[in-house]
C-alpha positions as semicolon CSV with decimal commas, in nm:
position;residue;x (nm);y (nm);z (nm)
1;M;-0,004;-0,001;0,000
2;L;0,142;0,337;-0,107
3;V;0,115;0,616;0,148
4;K;0,157;0,961;-0,001
5;T;0,315;1,262;0,163
6;F;0,129;1,590;0,215
7;A;0,357;1,746;-0,041
8;E;0,255;1,488;-0,300
9;Y;-0,115;1,556;-0,241
10;L;-0,066;1,926;-0,286
11;D;0,130;1,868;-0,606
12;E;-0,181;1,693;-0,735
13;G;-0,397;1,986;-0,633
14;R;-0,565;1,785;-0,356
15;S;-0,576;1,811;0,021
16;P;-0,610;1,496;0,243
17;E;-0,865;1,470;0,521
18;I;-0,605;1,415;0,783
19;L;-0,232;1,408;0,856
20;F;-0,095;1,088;1,009
21;W;0,182;1,188;1,248
22;V;0,396;0,875;1,252
23;G;0,633;0,971;1,533
24;C;0,991;0,856;1,602
25;A;0,896;0,516;1,740
26;G;0,653;0,448;1,458
27;S;0,918;0,539;1,205
28;F;1,229;0,368;1,343
29;D;1,132;0,100;1,599
30;A;1,066;-0,234;1,438
31;R;0,781;-0,327;1,672
32;A;0,614;0,017;1,639
33;Q;0,643;0,003;1,262
34;K;0,391;-0,279;1,267
35;V;0,146;-0,049;1,444
36;T;0,214;0,222;1,185
37;K;0,131;-0,021;0,908
38;A;-0,186;-0,140;1,089
39;V;-0,311;0,222;1,126
40;C;-0,241;0,293;0,760
41;E;-0,430;-0,022;0,651
42;I;-0,728;0,071;0,871
43;L;-0,747;0,427;0,740
44;H;-0,714;0,299;0,380
45;H;-0,987;0,037;0,438
46;A;-1,218;0,304;0,578
47;G;-1,161;0,528;0,273
48;V;-0,994;0,804;0,478
49;T;-0,768;1,022;0,262
50;F;-0,458;1,073;0,469
51;A;-0,098;1,175;0,425
52;I;0,227;1,174;0,617
53;L;0,501;1,431;0,624
54;G;0,767;1,176;0,535
55;K;1,122;1,315;0,569
56;E;0,977;1,655;0,676
57;E;0,851;1,507;1,003
58;R;1,080;1,565;1,300
59;C;1,057;1,450;1,657
60;T;0,790;1,657;1,842
61;G;1,046;1,752;2,100
62;D;0,854;1,584;2,378
63;P;1,144;1,381;2,514
64;A;1,367;1,690;2,523
65;R;1,112;1,888;2,724
66;R;1,051;1,603;2,968
67;A;1,427;1,566;3,017
68;G;1,459;1,942;3,087
69;N;1,601;2,072;2,758
70;E;1,343;2,344;2,694
71;F;1,557;2,513;2,427
72;L;1,576;2,197;2,217
73;F;1,202;2,139;2,255
74;Q;1,108;2,487;2,144
75;M;1,346;2,480;1,852
76;T;1,218;2,143;1,734
77;A;0,851;2,235;1,788
78;M;0,885;2,563;1,597
79;M;1,032;2,384;1,298
80;N;0,747;2,135;1,302
81;I;0,489;2,413;1,337
82;E;0,638;2,597;1,043
83;T;0,606;2,283;0,830
84;L;0,246;2,204;0,945
85;N;0,130;2,561;0,894
86;R;0,290;2,582;0,548
87;Y;0,083;2,283;0,442
88;G;-0,228;2,417;0,605
89;V;-0,270;2,106;0,821
90;Q;-0,585;2,117;1,030
91;K;-0,637;1,767;1,162
92;I;-0,374;1,523;1,291
93;V;-0,400;1,159;1,402
94;T;-0,114;0,985;1,580
95;A;-0,062;0,639;1,733
96;C;0,172;0,779;2,002
97;P;0,014;0,932;2,314
98;H;0,334;1,133;2,377
99;C;0,303;1,293;2,030
100;F;-0,072;1,330;2,089
101;N;-0,028;1,515;2,414
102;V;0,244;1,754;2,303
103;L;0,076;1,834;1,966
104;K;-0,261;1,888;2,129
105;N;-0,175;2,063;2,452
106;E;0,172;2,222;2,412
107;Y;0,209;2,329;2,049
108;P;-0,071;2,593;2,074
109;E;0,143;2,809;2,304
110;L;0,399;2,826;2,017
111;G;0,141;2,897;1,746
112;G;0,055;2,543;1,644
113;H;-0,324;2,504;1,656
114;Y;-0,458;2,176;1,524
115;D;-0,736;1,928;1,584
116;V;-0,535;1,636;1,727
117;I;-0,684;1,294;1,777
118;H;-0,541;0,962;1,899
119;H;-0,571;0,669;1,665
120;T;-0,800;0,478;1,906
121;Q;-1,043;0,776;1,903
122;L;-1,041;0,796;1,524
123;I;-1,083;0,418;1,478
124;N;-1,376;0,424;1,726
125;E;-1,535;0,707;1,526
126;L;-1,492;0,514;1,202
127;I;-1,662;0,203;1,353
128;R;-1,942;0,414;1,500
129;D;-1,999;0,587;1,162
130;G;-2,013;0,256;0,979
131;R;-1,695;0,317;0,781
132;L;-1,542;0,009;0,939
133;K;-1,728;-0,321;0,973
134;M;-1,625;-0,581;1,221
135;K;-1,655;-0,958;1,185
136;E;-1,930;-1,116;1,391
137;S;-1,680;-1,374;1,516
138;G;-1,309;-1,299;1,508
139;D;-0,989;-1,431;1,664
140;F;-1,044;-1,226;1,981
141;T;-1,412;-1,290;2,038
142;G;-1,456;-1,393;2,399
143;K;-1,080;-1,381;2,454
144;R;-0,968;-1,259;2,795
145;I;-0,778;-0,936;2,740
146;T;-0,651;-0,681;2,984
147;Y;-0,595;-0,315;2,881
148;H;-0,310;-0,089;2,992
149;D;-0,393;0,284;3,017
150;S;-0,095;0,486;2,895
151;C;-0,025;0,796;3,109
152;Y;-0,040;1,053;2,828
153;L;-0,371;0,922;2,684
154;G;-0,532;0,835;3,016
155;R;-0,448;1,048;3,315
156;A;-0,305;1,338;3,107
157;N;-0,594;1,362;2,867
158;G;-0,878;1,168;3,018
159;V;-0,923;0,933;2,718
160;Y;-1,058;0,608;2,868
161;A;-1,375;0,528;2,677
162;A;-1,251;0,504;2,313
163;P;-0,988;0,235;2,370
164;R;-1,230;0,022;2,571
165;A;-1,495;0,071;2,301
166;L;-1,258;-0,090;2,054
167;L;-1,226;-0,397;2,279
168;E;-1,605;-0,405;2,301
169;A;-1,621;-0,393;1,921
170;L;-1,402;-0,705;1,918
171;D;-1,645;-0,870;2,154
172;A;-1,350;-0,952;2,374
173;D;-1,371;-1,023;2,750
174;L;-1,205;-0,715;2,906
175;V;-1,060;-0,779;3,247
176;E;-0,931;-0,464;3,418
177;M;-0,611;-0,450;3,617
178;K;-0,617;-0,347;3,982
179;R;-0,490;-0,002;3,884
180;A;-0,679;0,127;3,581
181;R;-0,820;0,445;3,430
182;A;-0,734;0,751;3,650
183;N;-0,556;0,519;3,891
184;G;-0,352;0,352;3,618
185;L;0,015;0,270;3,671
186;C;0,283;0,404;3,440
187;C;0,475;0,143;3,234
188;G;0,799;0,311;3,339
189;A;0,883;0,495;3,015
190;G;0,699;0,818;3,056
191;G;0,853;1,159;3,134
192;A;1,171;1,067;2,934
193;Q;1,240;0,776;3,172
194;M;1,275;0,566;2,859
195;W;1,610;0,732;2,795
196;K;1,781;0,714;3,137
197;E;1,918;0,458;3,372
198;D;1,701;0,309;3,642
199;E;1,693;0,489;3,977
200;P;1,758;0,291;4,295
201;G;1,464;0,076;4,399
202;E;1,347;-0,277;4,472
203;K;1,161;-0,341;4,142
204;R;1,134;-0,190;3,793
205;I;0,799;-0,027;3,725
206;N;0,730;-0,236;3,411
207;I;0,779;-0,554;3,619
208;E;0,525;-0,431;3,867
209;R;0,280;-0,350;3,588
210;V;0,326;-0,682;3,418
211;E;0,270;-0,865;3,742
212;E;-0,068;-0,680;3,767
213;A;-0,152;-0,779;3,409
214;L;-0,067;-1,144;3,471
215;S;-0,277;-1,149;3,787
216;T;-0,589;-1,089;3,575
217;G;-0,546;-1,420;3,399
218;A;-0,566;-1,246;3,062
219;A;-0,446;-1,425;2,749
220;A;-0,319;-1,098;2,596
221;I;-0,244;-0,736;2,691
222;A;-0,381;-0,447;2,482
223;A;-0,199;-0,111;2,473
224;N;-0,214;0,217;2,280
225;C;0,142;0,346;2,296
226;P;0,470;0,227;2,137
227;F;0,670;0,291;2,454
228;C;0,419;0,097;2,669
229;I;0,436;-0,194;2,430
230;T;0,815;-0,203;2,459
231;M;0,810;-0,180;2,837
232;L;0,535;-0,445;2,876
233;Q;0,708;-0,686;2,641
234;D;1,039;-0,637;2,834
235;G;0,852;-0,701;3,159
236;L;0,699;-1,022;3,018
237;K;1,045;-1,139;2,909
238;A;1,176;-1,082;3,265
239;K;0,889;-1,294;3,392
240;E;0,947;-1,556;3,117
241;Q;0,595;-1,505;2,992
242;N;0,664;-1,330;2,660
243;E;0,604;-1,648;2,456
244;K;0,269;-1,705;2,627
245;I;0,121;-1,354;2,665
246;P;0,132;-1,129;2,355
247;V;0,111;-0,750;2,368
248;Y;-0,095;-0,585;2,096
249;D;-0,168;-0,229;1,999
250;L;-0,543;-0,183;1,971
251;S;-0,512;-0,103;1,599
252;E;-0,362;-0,451;1,539
253;L;-0,656;-0,615;1,715
254;I;-0,904;-0,413;1,507
255;L;-0,727;-0,481;1,181
256;N;-0,733;-0,855;1,250
257;N;-1,112;-0,847;1,303
258;L;-1,208;-0,618;1,015
259;Y;-1,470;-0,743;0,772
260;K;-1,293;-0,700;0,439
């Protein structure tokens, strides 16, 4: 499937409905690339005209700001805003809650005003509007799945319903962890913690979170963030459960159950 850039659309005299902000993880991390492809396939199947920035997309600057390098954040953000405004971008979808949060809540103070939506929200809208049809009986029907609320989608932005609606659309058996929704536990990667050494302590946060997931008896873990997926998979490896319990992005689950 060919995905066009915003520049290519404009060269054709057309404007896409939405910009898909791929993000650094979705571009360069092998596991997150699978999520990127899943989102593209879903949007294509729903008939959504979308584009990417391609080589013109830079990091949002979120890790730099979280790590305390405000200068680097603002410099990076301003370059992105210049690109987005030049193309007249109005609506953005992203599969990364970190990108979602910074584009939605922190770019406006620098002149970047966009309608930003997380991919779980958009996919839920497409199902609700009838642009995506689900199989009556799919691979995850009745399957016991637990869902991990990422910090930047959940507690930071209050998005709890849309991801769970996708699991409902799968007709899966959602089993909540002890700490969920507003009381959810971080995977251990947020706030630029992904890029630094562990601080002294008795247990890594991702191990704690995976133990909570395993205690539900779920056959799979659903997530909505590339960093959460990495941390959960690493935690499962440490518990020697990675071959038994898979971690999926919600888009991958939906794509598997689409009526095509």
